[in-house]
LUMRO-623759 format. One record per residue (C-alpha): y negated, z, x; residue number from 1. Coordinates in nm, 4 decimals, padded with zeros to 6 digits. Each point is the difference from the previous one (the first is absolute). Example, Ala and Ser with C-alpha at 12.3 -4.5 7.8 and 13.67 -1.06 7.14 Angstrom:
BEGIN
[[00.4500, 00.7800, 01.2300], 1],
[[-00.3440, -00.0660, 00.1370], 2],
END
This chain:
BEGIN
[[05.2795, 04.9482, 04.3332], 1],
[[00.2143, 00.1844, -00.2930], 2],
[[-00.3184, 00.2537, -00.0589], 3],
[[-00.2766, -00.3151, -00.0388], 4],
[[00.2548, -00.1054, -00.2668], 5],
[[00.0066, 00.3276, -00.1770], 6],
[[-00.3755, 00.0323, 00.0212], 7],
[[-00.1001, -00.3341, -00.0830], 8],
[[00.2415, 00.0037, -00.3193], 9],
[[-00.1399, 00.3636, -00.0969], 10],
[[-00.3725, -00.1987, 00.0955], 11],
[[00.1070, -00.2706, -00.2593], 12],
[[00.1458, 00.2135, -00.2498], 13],
[[-00.3383, 00.1890, -00.0294], 14],
[[-00.1971, -00.3406, -00.0088], 15],
[[00.1621, -00.1150, -00.3113], 16],
[[00.0434, 00.3423, -00.1444], 17],
[[-00.3806, 00.0432, 00.0290], 18],
[[-00.0269, -00.3846, -00.1970], 19],
[[00.2661, 00.0813, -00.2631], 20],
[[-00.2979, 00.3247, -00.0879], 21],
[[-00.2780, -00.1946, 00.0164], 22],
[[00.1372, -00.2757, -00.1933], 23],
[[00.0966, 00.2441, -00.2831], 24],
[[-00.3158, 00.0875, -00.0018], 25],
[[-00.2565, -00.2810, -00.0002], 26],
[[00.0179, -00.0330, -00.3741], 27],
[[-00.1378, 00.3466, -00.0553], 28],
[[-00.2346, -00.0087, 00.2993], 29],
[[-00.1047, -00.3471, -00.0272], 30],
[[-00.0568, -00.0968, -00.3832], 31],
[[-00.3956, 00.0867, -00.1521], 32],
[[00.0245, 00.1735, -00.3173], 33],
[[-00.3023, 00.0174, -00.2993], 34],
[[-00.0394, 00.2336, -00.2510], 35],
[[-00.2383, -00.1028, -00.3092], 36],
[[-00.1646, 00.2056, -00.2305], 37],
[[-00.1295, -00.2395, -00.3298], 38],
[[-00.2115, 00.1997, -00.2121], 39],
[[00.0846, -00.1335, -00.3624], 40],
[[-00.1126, 00.3114, -00.2155], 41],
[[-00.2937, -00.2025, -00.2119], 42],
[[-00.2977, -00.1626, -00.0022], 43],
[[-00.2657, 00.2294, 00.1312], 44],
[[00.2732, 00.2854, 00.1660], 45],
[[-00.0330, 00.0848, 00.3335], 46],
[[00.2516, 00.2001, 00.2176], 47],
[[-00.0290, 00.1811, 00.3310], 48],
[[00.2710, -00.0668, 00.2608], 49],
[[00.0668, 00.2698, 00.2809], 50],
[[00.2959, -00.1529, 00.1849], 51],
[[00.1410, 00.1283, 00.3347], 52],
[[00.3256, 00.0490, 00.2093], 53],
[[00.0608, 00.2965, 00.2406], 54],
[[-00.1610, -00.1922, 00.2615], 55],
[[-00.2663, -00.2182, -00.1951], 56],
[[-00.2185, 00.0882, -00.1750], 57],
[[-00.1536, -00.3009, -00.2091], 58],
[[-00.3125, 00.1571, -00.1865], 59],
[[-00.0935, 00.0501, -00.3505], 60],
[[-00.0507, -00.3553, -00.1923], 61],
[[-00.1810, -00.0704, -00.3348], 62],
[[00.2026, -00.2813, -00.1191], 63],
[[-00.1732, -00.1842, -00.3801], 64],
[[00.2002, -00.1384, -00.2261], 65],
[[00.1414, -00.3052, 00.0873], 66],
[[00.0101, 00.0736, 00.3589], 67],
[[00.2424, 00.1291, 00.2499], 68],
[[00.0201, 00.2115, 00.3216], 69],
[[00.2620, -00.0850, 00.3051], 70],
[[00.0990, 00.0302, 00.2839], 71],
[[00.2607, -00.1679, 00.2809], 72],
[[00.2369, 00.2298, 00.2325], 73],
[[00.3423, 00.0481, 00.1755], 74],
[[00.3133, 00.2049, -00.1231], 75],
[[00.0494, 00.2414, 00.3588], 76],
[[00.3337, -00.0757, 00.1145], 77],
[[00.1951, 00.3216, -00.1344], 78],
[[-00.0728, -00.1343, -00.3685], 79],
[[-00.2566, 00.2926, -00.0682], 80],
[[-00.2828, -00.2217, -00.0876], 81],
[[-00.1739, 00.2218, -00.3092], 82],
[[-00.3991, -00.0550, -00.0973], 83],
[[-00.0989, 00.2267, -00.3245], 84],
[[-00.2797, -00.0924, -00.2279], 85],
[[-00.2230, 00.2619, -00.2133], 86],
[[-00.1506, -00.1943, -00.3178], 87],
[[-00.2519, 00.0847, -00.2680], 88],
[[-00.1663, -00.1574, -00.3245], 89],
[[-00.1546, 00.1344, -00.2751], 90],
[[00.3190, 00.0727, -00.1884], 91],
[[00.1816, 00.1296, 00.3659], 92],
[[-00.1121, 00.2269, 00.2099], 93],
[[00.1868, 00.0301, 00.3923], 94],
[[00.2966, -00.1739, -00.0969], 95],
[[00.2069, -00.0189, 00.3161], 96],
[[00.2716, -00.2509, 00.0822], 97],
[[00.1580, -00.1811, 00.2850], 98],
[[-00.0666, -00.3235, 00.0436], 99],
[[00.2141, -00.0648, 00.2635], 100],
[[00.3186, 00.1684, 00.0689], 101],
[[00.2323, -00.1782, 00.2061], 102],
[[00.3128, 00.1338, -00.1578], 103],
[[-00.1072, -00.1415, -00.3389], 104],
[[-00.1769, -00.2271, 00.1028], 105],
[[00.1386, -00.2104, 00.2583], 106],
[[00.2411, -00.1879, -00.2097], 107],
[[-00.1866, -00.0110, -00.3039], 108],
[[-00.2972, -00.1180, 00.1494], 109],
[[00.1361, -00.2884, 00.2010], 110],
[[-00.1104, -00.0602, 00.3639], 111],
[[-00.3539, -00.0201, -00.1079], 112],
[[-00.1420, 00.2604, -00.1566], 113],
[[-00.0360, 00.1548, -00.3397], 114],
[[-00.2382, -00.0773, -00.2821], 115],
[[-00.1378, 00.2977, -00.2554], 116],
[[-00.1428, -00.0922, -00.2902], 117],
[[-00.2529, 00.2925, -00.1825], 118],
[[00.0041, -00.0179, -00.3669], 119],
[[-00.1109, 00.2210, -00.2971], 120],
[[00.3589, 00.1016, -00.1006], 121],
[[00.1152, 00.0924, 00.3595], 122],
[[00.1240, -00.2219, 00.3384], 123],
[[00.2440, -00.2963, 00.0728], 124],
[[00.1810, -00.1285, 00.3570], 125],
[[00.0172, -00.3276, 00.0412], 126],
[[00.4047, -00.0681, 00.0882], 127],
[[00.0330, -00.2614, 00.2654], 128],
[[00.3251, -00.0348, -00.1151], 129],
[[-00.0395, -00.0842, -00.3924], 130],
[[-00.3124, -00.1587, 00.0312], 131],
[[-00.1352, 00.2826, -00.2428], 132],
[[-00.2634, 00.2597, -00.0954], 133],
[[00.1969, 00.3298, -00.0490], 134],
[[-00.1616, 00.2817, -00.1556], 135],
[[00.0947, 00.3194, 00.2003], 136],
[[-00.2562, 00.2895, -00.0809], 137],
[[-00.1243, 00.1258, -00.3094], 138],
[[-00.3445, 00.1701, 00.0162], 139],
[[00.0125, 00.4067, -00.0721], 140],
[[-00.1953, 00.1426, -00.2901], 141],
END
């Protein structure tokens, strides 16, 4: 009987531990994120955008002024999610940036994801904590 109680206690402990781990990981796994990249370069100025992660290639897209490109995804459980993009327009060729980096953006972009505004002077990123657009990157000379 004593052995039965010990086995039952061990199983109960392992089940409780499993539920704890699942509970801690669920917010990261369940909540969908969204990245949006908006073209605000000026009337008639298109940009070309090619975004991907290590597992997903989102393809190359031509984004007209006033339009945007976006996608949905889930953060991985270990917190290493990274989407990066190559951007081109008439003044800038092959500009590489991280559209979503878990370590940088999990807090800054909030639970929903990240928005980027591409303008003639550089790139702005939304900050969900302040509700403001922050200037993030100048274009290279």
